[in-house]
C-alpha positions as CSV (number, residue, x, y, z in Angstrom):
1,M,33.1,27.6,16.1
2,N,33.7,27.5,12.3
3,R,33.2,30.9,10.6
4,L,31.8,29.0,7.6
5,W,28.9,27.5,9.6
6,S,25.3,28.8,8.9
7,A,23.5,30.7,11.6
8,L,21.3,27.6,12.1
9,A,24.2,25.3,12.6
10,R,25.6,27.7,15.3
11,E,22.3,27.7,17.2
12,L,21.6,23.9,17.2
13,E,22.1,21.8,20.3
14,P,22.1,18.3,18.7
15,Y,20.6,15.3,20.3
16,V,23.2,13.2,22.2
17,P,22.8,9.5,21.8
18,G,23.9,6.9,24.4
19,E,27.5,5.9,24.5
20,Q,28.7,3.0,22.5
21,P,32.0,2.1,24.3
22,R,34.1,-0.9,23.4
23,V,35.1,-2.1,26.8
24,A,35.5,-5.8,27.7
25,G,33.2,-7.0,30.5
26,L,31.0,-3.9,30.4
27,V,27.3,-4.3,31.4
28,K,25.8,-1.9,28.9
29,L,22.4,-0.7,30.0
30,N,22.3,2.8,28.6
31,T,20.8,2.6,25.0
32,N,17.7,0.4,25.3
33,E,19.1,-2.2,23.0
34,S,17.7,-5.7,23.1
35,P,19.4,-8.2,25.4
36,L,18.4,-10.9,23.0
37,P,19.4,-11.5,19.3
38,P,16.9,-11.1,16.5
39,S,14.9,-14.0,15.1
40,P,17.2,-16.7,13.7
41,R,15.5,-16.1,10.3
42,V,17.0,-12.7,10.0
43,A,20.7,-13.5,9.4
44,P,20.1,-15.9,6.5
45,A,17.8,-13.3,4.9
46,V,20.3,-10.5,5.3
47,A,23.1,-12.8,3.9
48,A,20.9,-13.6,0.8
49,A,20.2,-9.9,0.3
50,C,24.0,-9.1,0.3
51,E,24.4,-11.1,-2.9
52,D,22.9,-8.2,-4.9
53,L,24.6,-5.2,-3.2
54,R,25.7,-3.8,-6.6
55,L,22.0,-3.0,-7.3
56,Y,20.0,-0.2,-5.7
57,P,17.2,-1.4,-3.3
58,D,13.5,-1.0,-4.0
59,P,13.0,2.7,-3.3
60,D,9.4,2.0,-2.2
61,A,10.3,-1.0,0.0
62,T,7.2,-2.6,-1.6
63,E,7.5,-6.1,0.0
64,L,8.3,-4.8,3.4
65,R,5.4,-2.4,3.3
66,R,3.1,-5.2,2.2
67,A,4.4,-7.3,5.1
68,L,3.9,-4.5,7.6
69,A,0.4,-3.8,6.2
70,A,-0.6,-7.5,6.6
71,Y,0.9,-7.7,10.1
72,H,-1.1,-4.6,11.3
73,C,-4.3,-5.3,9.2
74,L,-3.9,-2.2,7.1
75,A,-3.4,-1.5,3.4
76,P,0.1,-1.0,1.9
77,E,-0.6,2.7,1.2
78,Q,-1.1,3.2,4.9
79,T,2.6,2.2,5.6
80,F,5.8,4.1,5.3
81,V,9.4,3.0,6.1
82,G,12.7,4.8,6.9
83,N,16.1,4.5,8.4
84,G,15.0,4.0,12.0
85,S,12.0,5.7,13.6
86,D,14.2,8.8,14.0
87,E,14.2,9.4,10.3
88,V,10.5,8.8,10.0
89,L,9.8,11.2,12.8
90,A,12.1,13.8,11.2
91,H,10.1,13.5,8.0
92,A,6.9,13.9,10.0
93,F,8.2,17.2,11.5
94,V,8.6,18.6,8.0
95,A,5.5,17.0,6.4
96,L,2.9,17.3,9.2
97,L,4.0,19.2,12.3
98,K,5.2,22.5,11.0
99,R,2.1,24.6,11.2
100,D,0.8,28.1,12.2
101,A,0.1,27.1,15.8
102,P,2.6,25.6,18.2
103,L,3.5,21.9,18.3
104,L,2.7,20.4,21.7
105,F,4.7,17.7,23.5
106,P,5.5,16.9,27.1
107,D,8.2,18.7,29.1
108,V,9.8,15.3,29.9
109,T,9.9,13.2,26.8
110,Y,12.2,12.0,24.0
111,S,14.8,14.7,23.8
112,F,15.0,14.6,20.0
113,Y,11.6,16.4,19.7
114,P,12.9,19.8,20.6
115,V,16.0,19.3,18.5
116,W,13.9,18.6,15.4
117,A,11.6,21.6,16.3
118,R,14.7,23.9,16.2
119,L,16.2,22.3,13.1
120,Y,13.0,22.7,11.1
121,G,11.8,25.9,12.5
122,V,8.7,24.4,14.2
123,D,7.2,26.6,16.9
124,S,6.6,24.4,19.9
125,A,5.3,24.4,23.5
126,V,5.4,21.9,26.3
127,A,2.7,20.4,28.5
128,P,4.3,19.4,31.8
129,L,3.9,15.9,33.2
130,D,2.1,15.7,36.5
131,A,3.8,15.1,39.8
132,A,3.8,11.4,39.2
133,M,5.6,11.9,35.8
134,R,2.5,11.0,33.8
135,V,1.0,12.6,30.7
136,C,-2.4,14.2,31.4
137,V,-4.5,14.4,28.2
138,A,-6.5,17.2,29.8
139,D,-3.5,19.4,29.6
140,Y,-3.6,19.2,25.8
141,R,-7.1,20.6,25.6
142,R,-5.8,23.9,24.3
143,P,-5.1,25.4,20.8
144,A,-2.3,23.7,19.0
145,G,-1.0,23.1,15.5
146,A,-0.1,19.5,16.1
147,I,0.8,17.1,18.9
148,V,3.6,14.5,19.3
149,L,3.6,12.0,22.1
150,A,5.8,9.0,22.9
151,N,3.6,6.2,24.3
152,P,5.0,4.6,26.4
153,N,6.8,7.9,27.2
154,A,10.6,8.1,27.2
155,P,12.5,8.3,29.5
156,T,9.8,7.6,32.1
157,G,8.4,4.4,30.5
158,I,4.9,5.2,31.6
159,A,2.1,4.3,29.1
160,L,-1.3,5.8,28.3
161,P,-4.1,3.4,27.6
162,R,-5.7,3.5,24.2
163,T,-8.8,5.2,25.5
164,E,-6.7,8.2,26.5
165,I,-5.2,8.4,23.1
166,A,-8.7,8.2,21.6
167,A,-9.8,11.1,23.8
168,L,-6.8,13.1,22.7
169,L,-7.7,12.5,19.1
170,D,-11.3,13.4,19.6
171,D,-10.3,16.6,21.3
172,H,-8.2,17.6,18.2
173,P,-9.8,16.1,15.1
174,D,-8.4,18.8,12.8
175,I,-4.7,18.6,13.6
176,P,-2.0,15.9,13.1
177,V,-1.4,13.8,16.2
178,V,1.8,11.7,16.0
179,V,2.1,8.8,18.5
180,D,5.6,7.5,18.8
181,E,5.3,3.8,19.8
182,A,9.0,2.9,19.9
183,Y,8.4,0.8,23.1
184,V,4.8,-0.3,22.9
185,D,5.6,-4.0,22.4
186,F,6.9,-4.2,26.0
187,G,3.5,-3.7,27.7
188,G,1.8,-0.7,26.1
189,E,-1.5,-0.6,24.3
190,T,-1.1,0.3,20.6
191,A,-3.2,2.9,19.0
192,V,-3.2,1.1,15.6
193,P,-7.0,0.2,15.9
194,L,-7.7,3.9,16.0
195,I,-6.3,4.6,12.6
196,A,-9.6,3.6,10.8
197,S,-11.6,6.2,12.7
198,H,-9.0,8.9,13.0
199,P,-7.5,10.2,9.8
200,N,-5.3,12.6,11.7
201,L,-3.4,9.9,13.6
202,L,0.1,8.8,12.6
203,I,1.8,6.1,14.5
204,V,5.6,5.7,14.3
205,R,7.4,2.5,15.3
206,T,10.8,1.0,15.3
207,M,12.2,-2.5,14.8
208,S,15.3,-1.6,16.8
209,K,13.9,-2.5,20.3
210,S,11.5,-5.4,20.5
211,R,12.7,-7.0,17.3
212,A,16.4,-6.5,18.1
213,L,17.3,-4.9,14.7
214,A,19.0,-1.8,15.9
215,G,22.0,-2.5,13.6
216,L,19.7,-2.5,10.5
217,R,18.0,0.8,11.3
218,V,14.4,0.1,10.3
219,G,11.5,2.4,11.3
220,Y,8.1,2.8,10.0
221,A,4.8,4.8,10.2
222,L,1.2,3.7,10.0
223,G,-1.7,6.0,9.3
224,D,-4.2,7.4,6.9
225,A,-3.0,7.2,3.3
226,G,-3.1,11.0,3.0
227,L,-0.6,11.3,5.9
228,I,1.6,8.6,4.5
229,E,1.7,10.4,1.1
230,A,2.9,13.6,2.8
231,L,5.8,11.6,4.3
232,R,6.6,10.0,1.0
233,R,6.8,13.5,-0.7
234,V,9.3,14.6,1.9
235,K,11.3,11.4,1.7
236,D,11.5,11.6,-2.1
237,S,12.8,15.1,-1.8
238,F,15.5,14.1,0.6
239,N,16.5,10.4,0.0
240,S,14.6,8.3,-2.5
241,Y,16.4,5.1,-1.3
242,P,16.0,5.1,2.5
243,L,16.4,1.4,3.3
244,G,19.1,-0.9,1.8
245,R,18.5,-4.4,0.6
246,P,19.8,-6.1,3.8
247,A,17.6,-4.0,6.1
248,Q,14.5,-4.7,4.0
249,A,15.2,-8.4,3.9
250,G,15.9,-8.6,7.6
251,A,12.8,-6.7,8.6
252,I,10.6,-9.0,6.5
253,A,12.1,-12.1,8.0
254,S,11.5,-10.8,11.5
255,L,7.9,-10.0,10.8
256,A,7.5,-13.6,9.6
257,D,8.6,-15.1,12.9
258,E,5.8,-14.2,15.3
259,T,6.5,-17.1,17.7
260,Y,10.1,-15.9,18.3
261,F,8.9,-12.3,18.6
262,Q,6.3,-13.1,21.3
263,A,8.7,-15.3,23.3
264,S,11.5,-12.7,23.3
265,R,9.4,-9.8,24.3
266,A,7.9,-11.9,27.1
267,R,11.4,-12.7,28.4
268,V,12.4,-9.0,28.3
269,I,9.2,-8.1,30.2
270,G,10.1,-10.7,32.8
271,W,13.6,-9.4,33.2
272,R,12.3,-5.8,33.5
273,E,10.0,-6.8,36.4
274,G,12.7,-8.7,38.2
275,M,15.1,-5.7,37.8
276,A,12.4,-3.3,39.1
277,D,11.7,-5.5,42.1
278,G,15.4,-5.7,42.9
279,L,15.8,-1.9,42.7
280,R,12.8,-1.4,45.0
281,A,14.3,-3.8,47.5
282,L,17.3,-1.5,47.6
283,G,15.2,1.6,48.4
284,F,14.7,2.9,44.8
285,E,11.5,4.5,43.6
286,V,10.8,2.9,40.2
287,L,8.2,4.4,37.9
288,P,5.7,1.9,36.4
289,S,7.3,0.9,33.0
290,A,5.8,-0.5,29.9
291,A,9.1,-0.2,28.0
292,N,12.4,-2.1,27.9
293,F,13.9,0.2,30.5
294,V,13.0,1.5,33.9
295,F,13.3,5.1,35.3
296,A,14.4,5.0,38.9
297,R,15.7,7.2,41.6
298,H,17.0,6.7,45.2
299,P,15.7,9.2,47.7
300,E,19.1,9.5,49.4
301,R,21.4,9.4,46.4
302,D,22.2,11.9,43.6
303,G,21.5,10.5,40.1
304,A,24.7,11.7,38.5
305,A,26.8,10.3,41.4
306,L,25.0,6.9,41.1
307,A,25.7,6.8,37.4
308,A,29.4,7.6,38.0
309,A,29.7,5.0,40.8
310,L,28.1,2.3,38.5
311,R,30.5,3.3,35.7
312,Q,33.4,2.6,38.1
313,R,32.0,-0.9,38.4
314,A,31.7,-1.3,34.6
315,V,28.0,-0.9,34.6
316,L,26.7,1.8,32.1
317,V,23.3,3.4,32.6
318,R,21.8,6.7,31.2
319,H,21.6,9.9,33.3
320,F,19.9,13.0,32.0
321,R,20.4,16.5,33.2
322,G,17.5,18.7,33.9
323,P,15.6,19.8,37.0
324,R,12.9,17.1,36.9
325,V,15.0,14.2,35.6
326,A,18.3,14.7,37.2
327,P,17.5,12.5,40.2
328,Y,16.7,9.5,38.0
329,L,18.6,6.9,36.1
330,R,17.2,5.3,32.9
331,I,18.3,1.7,33.1
332,S,17.8,-0.6,30.0
333,V,16.6,-4.1,30.7
334,G,19.5,-6.6,30.4
335,G,19.6,-10.4,30.5
336,E,19.7,-12.3,33.8
337,D,23.5,-11.9,34.2
338,D,23.4,-8.2,33.4
339,V,20.5,-7.6,35.9
340,A,22.4,-9.5,38.6
341,R,25.6,-7.4,37.9
342,L,23.5,-4.2,38.1
343,L,21.8,-5.1,41.4
344,E,25.1,-6.3,42.9
345,A,26.7,-3.0,42.0
346,M,23.8,-1.0,43.3
347,A,23.8,-2.9,46.6
348,E,27.5,-2.0,47.1
349,I,26.9,1.7,46.3
350,V,23.7,2.3,48.3
351,G,25.0,0.1,51.2
352,A,28.1,2.2,51.4
């Protein structure tokens, strides 16, 4: 460990993203990337934006924020954009979630939340999922400084209905509640309609998953103008030019192609259900998913051993360590050929 590091750097345990190996013939189902390309309108828009790369981008992403506001039936001042939802969430930890009382989040959830809490000195506490790996809103009826929930949750994929999010907001009208909707387009129920009646609600979303723009890194937040202003103040104290010209142009083009978006998300949902059915036929327990992945375990197989056996067959999935999640694999939804390869490999492994 470098003697020049700060004490904070020594203490951090950084978030570990999924691998990005360059292996020919690999079935890559470990990072929840889209199995489909983005809208055909995106590439021409990105190419056109590249003609002006000598110029700084619009620091306020004005046109993109207008497009997001129109799409979600909000005002532009209720929108915020950043380099992927991770950056937006990080700004929210600084701007909204560092308070006198602890921040609450589930014990099994997006593992970046505890990383940010440590990085920014946010006191936090967990509310365990129930035996079925579900979030119970009643468990959040206790004193808290703020709440952050992924809905659908990650890595379980299980979604809360909007009525449950509304109940959570009604229980805590005086603290910020951040709902991370990274996967909501694959079957969840968005909380966007609750923004009008709940000024403490901030929704964070990404264009990496359902819009297949992971390579452009576009995330955004929706909420009351007061919450958005807090994010803007942090952003402008950190990086006043968060999104480049190509990213802004590509995101706007994607939002304009609703027909393609709806068709592609429907295909991914169909592939997810087929993959889940195939895994159940092989003896797996598959949690009900509203995301572009499934969380599955086999009652007679070790999760880490399954992941290793799949890797030997050039199929990459995500395995997490931890007492509650170690038996499970998080498997991203692939196209038809990828799903077939996965199920064929799984049949070999569990059959053996």
